[in-house]
C-alpha positions as a printed NumPy array, in Angstrom:
array([[-25.839, -16.703,  43.267],
       [-22.973, -16.836,  40.621],
       [-19.898, -16.32 ,  43.057],
       [-17.377, -19.293,  42.943],
       [-14.647, -19.982,  45.588],
       [-11.051, -19.613,  43.985],
       [ -9.208, -22.641,  45.601],
       [ -8.504, -26.211,  45.885],
       [-11.025, -28.854,  46.743],
       [-11.466, -30.078,  50.272],
       [-14.024, -33.079,  50.096],
       [-13.528, -33.648,  53.933],
       [-14.661, -30.462,  55.182],
       [-16.991, -30.572,  57.96 ],
       [-20.465, -30.157,  56.967],
       [-24.149, -30.338,  58.249],
       [-27.13 , -29.61 ,  56.105],
       [-29.004, -26.495,  56.459],
       [-32.005, -27.196,  59.083],
       [-35.542, -27.154,  57.689],
       [-36.852, -23.782,  57.734],
       [-33.788, -22.119,  57.963],
       [-33.649, -18.905,  55.657],
       [-30.655, -17.242,  56.552],
       [-27.284, -17.811,  54.515],
       [-25.51 , -19.049,  57.907],
       [-26.442, -21.933,  60.067],
       [-25.086, -23.48 ,  63.051],
       [-23.605, -26.999,  63.615],
       [-26.141, -28.936,  65.545],
       [-24.066, -30.7  ,  67.962],
       [-22.249, -27.275,  69.153],
       [-19.9  , -26.645,  70.963],
       [-17.301, -28.677,  69.056],
       [-14.548, -27.865,  71.593],
       [-15.709, -27.443,  75.511],
       [-13.912, -25.143,  77.966],
       [-11.942, -28.151,  79.681],
       [-10.439, -29.802,  76.317],
       [ -7.   , -29.725,  78.245],
       [ -6.543, -30.577,  81.741],
       [ -5.714, -27.101,  82.721],
       [ -7.713, -24.899,  80.625],
       [-10.731, -22.724,  81.878],
       [-11.715, -21.957,  78.043],
       [-10.811, -22.791,  74.666],
       [-11.955, -20.053,  72.121],
       [-11.483, -17.669,  69.174],
       [ -9.398, -20.229,  67.357],
       [ -7.813, -21.008,  64.104],
       [ -8.271, -24.175,  61.876],
       [ -6.422, -24.986,  58.621],
       [ -6.362, -28.275,  56.075],
       [ -3.296, -30.218,  57.054],
       [ -2.129, -33.995,  55.937],
       [ -5.169, -36.135,  55.834],
       [ -6.925, -34.083,  58.523],
       [ -6.607, -30.783,  59.999],
       [ -4.539, -28.781,  62.314],
       [ -4.801, -25.551,  64.169],
       [ -3.701, -23.124,  66.681],
       [ -6.365, -22.571,  69.888],
       [ -6.573, -20.048,  72.546],
       [ -6.636, -21.715,  75.454],
       [ -6.889, -19.786,  78.944],
       [ -5.528, -21.729,  81.746],
       [ -6.903, -22.129,  85.12 ],
       [ -4.356, -19.209,  86.283],
       [ -6.444, -17.228,  83.529],
       [ -3.158, -16.619,  81.552],
       [ -3.619, -16.547,  77.9  ],
       [ -1.571, -18.95 ,  75.939],
       [ -1.693, -20.763,  72.378],
       [ -1.852, -24.379,  71.975],
       [ -1.595, -26.572,  68.778],
       [ -4.362, -29.1  ,  68.091],
       [ -5.257, -31.893,  65.387],
       [ -8.314, -33.5  ,  64.187],
       [ -9.116, -36.259,  61.729],
       [-12.703, -34.511,  60.859],
       [-12.398, -30.891,  62.043],
       [-14.957, -31.525,  64.633],
       [-13.352, -34.001,  67.299],
       [-10.003, -32.284,  68.518],
       [ -7.004, -33.438,  70.289],
       [ -5.063, -30.177,  71.587],
       [ -1.769, -30.505,  73.079],
       [ -1.757, -29.884,  76.883],
       [  1.226, -27.678,  76.577],
       [  1.352, -24.441,  75.239],
       [  3.558, -23.534,  72.087],
       [  7.1  , -22.888,  72.816],
       [  8.35 , -20.588,  69.95 ],
       [ 11.874, -20.644,  68.658],
       [ 13.144, -17.083,  69.152],
       [ 15.19 , -15.193,  66.529],
       [ 18.176, -13.464,  68.307],
       [ 17.1  , -10.317,  70.142],
       [ 13.163, -11.087,  70.034],
       [ 11.537, -11.55 ,  73.234],
       [  9.252, -14.289,  74.054],
       [  5.643, -13.604,  73.856],
       [  4.185, -12.45 ,  76.984],
       [  0.644, -13.981,  76.045],
       [ -1.196, -14.9  ,  73.086],
       [ -4.861, -14.965,  72.154],
       [ -7.083, -15.001,  69.236],
       [ -5.059, -16.788,  66.607],
       [ -5.437, -16.897,  62.789],
       [ -3.523, -19.487,  60.67 ],
       [ -3.176, -19.054,  56.844],
       [ -1.346, -21.623,  54.497],
       [  0.798, -19.349,  52.55 ],
       [  3.608, -20.319,  50.072],
       [  3.907, -24.027,  51.355],
       [  4.221, -22.867,  55.021],
       [  1.565, -22.034,  57.561],
       [  1.758, -18.762,  59.426],
       [  0.286, -17.774,  62.42 ],
       [ -0.829, -14.16 ,  63.474],
       [ -2.136, -13.583,  66.732],
       [ -2.494, -10.805,  69.513],
       [  0.89 , -10.941,  70.944],
       [  1.996,  -9.404,  74.47 ],
       [  4.996,  -7.223,  73.861],
       [  4.671,  -3.76 ,  75.739],
       [  1.002,  -4.195,  75.273],
       [ -1.018,  -5.943,  72.834],
       [  0.33 ,  -6.053,  69.498],
       [  0.646,  -8.249,  65.998],
       [  2.647, -11.152,  66.481],
       [  3.642, -13.304,  63.37 ],
       [  5.236, -16.732,  63.519],
       [  5.46 , -19.897,  60.997],
       [  5.136, -23.637,  61.387],
       [  5.461, -26.658,  58.754],
       [  4.18 , -29.135,  60.96 ],
       [  2.323, -27.388,  63.97 ],
       [  5.02 , -28.865,  66.547],
       [  7.798, -26.803,  65.732],
       [  6.958, -22.996,  65.6  ],
       [  9.392, -20.092,  64.63 ],
       [  8.743, -16.703,  65.759],
       [  9.026, -13.711,  63.204],
       [  9.619, -10.099,  64.465],
       [  6.286,  -8.564,  65.528],
       [  4.623,  -7.082,  62.352],
       [  3.362,  -3.785,  64.07 ],
       [  4.047,  -1.655,  66.84 ],
       [  1.426,  -1.926,  69.75 ],
       [ -1.211,  -1.2  ,  70.245],
       [ -3.238,  -3.32 ,  67.789],
       [ -5.311,  -6.716,  67.529],
       [ -7.081,  -8.894,  64.908],
       [ -4.291,  -9.289,  62.642],
       [ -5.334, -11.212,  59.376],
       [ -2.872, -12.292,  56.67 ],
       [ -4.297, -12.804,  53.159],
       [ -3.629, -16.35 ,  51.727],
       [ -1.752, -15.2  ,  48.834],
       [  0.398, -12.071,  47.634],
       [ -1.61 ,  -9.359,  45.995],
       [  0.544,  -7.092,  43.451],
       [  3.422,  -9.121,  44.714],
       [  3.149,  -7.869,  48.239],
       [  1.839,  -9.803,  51.466],
       [ -1.306,  -8.141,  52.803],
       [ -1.981,  -7.952,  56.392],
       [ -5.342,  -6.358,  58.121],
       [ -5.348,  -5.243,  61.81 ],
       [ -7.388,  -3.259,  63.743],
       [ -5.359,  -0.316,  65.803],
       [ -6.3  ,  -0.467,  69.528],
       [ -5.425,   0.463,  73.15 ],
       [ -3.648,  -1.379,  76.093],
       [ -7.585,  -2.141,  77.202],
       [-10.74 ,  -3.51 ,  76.373],
       [-10.615,  -1.245,  73.233],
       [-13.92 ,   0.823,  73.066],
       [-13.081,   1.73 ,  69.432],
       [-12.017,  -0.126,  66.315],
       [-11.53 ,   0.243,  62.592],
       [ -9.95 ,  -2.244,  59.855],
       [ -6.434,  -1.157,  58.338],
       [ -4.511,  -2.749,  55.37 ],
       [ -0.603,  -3.156,  55.771],
       [  1.727,  -4.229,  53.011],
       [  5.069,  -6.074,  52.865],
       [  7.76 ,  -7.394,  50.474],
       [  9.223,  -9.749,  52.927],
       [  6.841, -10.461,  56.145],
       [  9.299,  -8.424,  58.205],
       [  9.077,  -4.692,  57.059],
       [  5.334,  -3.362,  56.974],
       [  4.163,  -0.081,  55.233],
       [  1.858,   1.358,  52.738],
       [ -1.129,   1.466,  55.223],
       [ -4.457,   1.941,  54.109],
       [ -7.778,   2.572,  56.   ],
       [-10.298,  -0.15 ,  54.745],
       [-13.479,   0.406,  56.829],
       [-15.172,   1.688,  59.816],
       [-18.389,   0.992,  61.61 ],
       [-21.386,   2.   ,  59.684],
       [-24.613,  -0.103,  61.392],
       [-26.275,  -0.382,  64.745],
       [-24.841,  -3.835,  65.254],
       [-21.101,  -2.846,  65.069],
       [-21.298,   0.571,  66.215],
       [-18.661,   0.412,  68.743],
       [-15.992,  -1.591,  66.882],
       [-15.178,  -3.899,  64.239],
       [-12.145,  -6.312,  63.463],
       [-11.684,  -8.624,  60.607],
       [-12.18 , -12.612,  61.129],
       [-10.908, -15.333,  59.327],
       [ -8.271, -14.775,  56.645],
       [-10.304, -13.277,  53.422],
       [-11.663, -16.033,  51.186],
       [-10.981, -15.25 ,  47.448],
       [-13.826, -15.757,  45.173],
       [-14.874, -14.86 ,  41.674],
       [-16.232, -11.547,  42.944],
       [-13.599, -10.333,  45.373],
       [-12.095, -11.199,  48.574],
       [-14.684, -12.507,  51.014],
       [-13.828, -10.968,  54.414],
       [-15.988, -12.2  ,  57.353],
       [-15.468,  -9.837,  60.191],
       [-16.8  ,  -9.079,  64.044],
       [-19.01 ,  -6.209,  64.832],
       [-19.908,  -4.902,  68.42 ],
       [-22.713,  -3.148,  69.901],
       [-22.709,  -1.572,  73.181],
       [-25.929,  -2.446,  74.972],
       [-27.29 ,  -1.604,  78.444],
       [-25.606,  -4.635,  79.829],
       [-22.375,  -4.55 ,  77.783],
       [-20.694,  -5.574,  74.653],
       [-22.772,  -7.605,  71.868],
       [-20.64 ,  -9.487,  69.416],
       [-21.813, -10.563,  65.954],
       [-20.382, -11.065,  62.683],
       [-20.883,  -9.957,  59.295],
       [-19.325, -10.031,  55.616],
       [-18.224,  -7.603,  52.969],
       [-16.311,  -7.876,  49.588],
       [-12.866,  -6.349,  48.976],
       [-11.453,  -5.766,  45.763],
       [ -9.376,  -8.666,  44.45 ],
       [ -6.346,  -6.142,  43.182],
       [ -6.655,  -3.417,  45.76 ],
       [ -8.174,  -5.23 ,  48.892],
       [ -8.302,  -2.052,  50.932],
       [-11.175,  -0.887,  48.88 ],
       [-14.865,  -2.21 ,  49.494],
       [-16.604,  -3.872,  46.723],
       [-19.936,  -4.257,  48.731],
       [-20.795,  -4.612,  52.281],
       [-23.801,  -6.384,  54.149],
       [-25.778,  -4.367,  55.709],
       [-27.346,  -6.744,  58.265],
       [-25.549,  -9.201,  60.351],
       [-24.749, -12.98 ,  59.693],
       [-24.508, -14.451,  63.207],
       [-25.444, -12.923,  66.535],
       [-25.103, -14.597,  70.013],
       [-28.831, -16.18 ,  70.106],
       [-28.017, -19.75 ,  71.576],
       [-27.497, -20.399,  75.375],
       [-23.335, -21.239,  74.742],
       [-22.996, -17.884,  72.926],
       [-25.171, -16.149,  75.472],
       [-23.761, -17.829,  78.718],
       [-20.042, -17.663,  79.67 ],
       [-16.707, -15.845,  80.767],
       [-17.942, -13.13 ,  78.539],
       [-21.542, -13.184,  77.395],
       [-23.221, -12.263,  74.254],
       [-20.17 , -13.173,  72.092],
       [-19.754, -14.797,  68.633],
       [-16.274, -14.414,  67.254],
       [-15.21 , -15.861,  64.082],
       [-11.662, -16.807,  63.588],
       [-11.315, -19.484,  60.799],
       [-13.092, -20.501,  57.743],
       [-12.271, -23.702,  55.663],
       [-13.572, -23.688,  51.903],
       [-14.062, -26.394,  49.588],
       [-13.551, -24.796,  45.967],
       [-15.623, -27.889,  44.271],
       [-18.883, -27.214,  46.093],
       [-18.316, -23.668,  47.586],
       [-19.083, -25.065,  51.143],
       [-17.689, -22.913,  54.161],
       [-17.225, -24.044,  57.755],
       [-16.623, -21.188,  59.861],
       [-15.179, -21.663,  63.462],
       [-16.018, -19.154,  65.861],
       [-15.69 , -18.468,  69.612],
       [-18.519, -18.42 ,  71.835],
       [-19.144, -16.501,  74.947],
       [-15.368, -16.385,  75.17 ],
       [-15.685, -19.831,  76.758],
       [-15.815, -22.652,  73.84 ],
       [-15.659, -22.921,  70.295],
       [-18.357, -23.532,  67.771],
       [-18.86 , -24.165,  64.343],
       [-21.311, -22.909,  61.412],
       [-21.806, -23.478,  57.893],
       [-22.811, -21.509,  54.681],
       [-22.392, -21.548,  50.715],
       [-20.039, -19.081,  49.358],
       [-22.767, -18.135,  46.426],
       [-25.347, -17.571,  49.047],
       [-22.998, -15.151,  51.381],
       [-21.685, -13.329,  48.658],
       [-25.262, -12.688,  47.219],
       [-26.094, -11.651,  50.682],
       [-23.305,  -9.02 ,  50.839],
       [-24.012,  -7.557,  47.197],
       [-27.555,  -7.208,  48.183],
       [-26.578,  -5.3  ,  51.182]])
């Protein structure tokens, strides 16, 4: 229980106390979901979205599948991290010369890095690949060159350089609904040219036996980088998405220090089990308060709505170390 967060205080972090009798290290917000499927006038669903502190409140990039079922990214703002105002129109990217506009976009992550906010998502460019962009205010967005070739998903940037280089997690895939997946790490000096690829980990437990992928940006702690990730089991009725956690080495984050054997969350609530894609909990963002060690974790539920869960970093790290 001695692990501590490495990072700034966030006294405005959303929070609800642990329910009486709840023994696990993660618990749900009692008023889930925090974002309904019709949060914009044309949205069919809003899920698998990313949130960061911004100004006096919070901002984020949200996956909004519209009523044509096109996958688009929208910006949004909140004063408290719970009540959200999502822009009705998708993000329009400022394009570098010779770079195509995204054909679609889904499952974003956002990380504050060196004074700017970097967005990583699954970009449609001759199939799914890792899109990369940047914003200062969540109103104007600049597209950077795609980080990796198709086919790839679940791109996640580290919130600082390691050994002087930017670090990116991803999950090589295929053009469809990939029935496999392991986590790899790529490195860059300039956020454009990526190499020094390293294998990080693959599935080991039944709850993640089909595929795994990185979730929110890694969280720096005194025990290592805390990585929350999703794992998929293929059941008799289809995929079941869970999430778990591991600790990566602070200096060589392609090395696993410890890994939890049990999941942290599985789809148990009705809004996680019933929706456009049933039995899905998919984490994409985590807010962290350096003073208290509190974590607020945003996750997509049933590919339909956005929900919120809470934890304390010491308990989650202890869960991983006992794994």
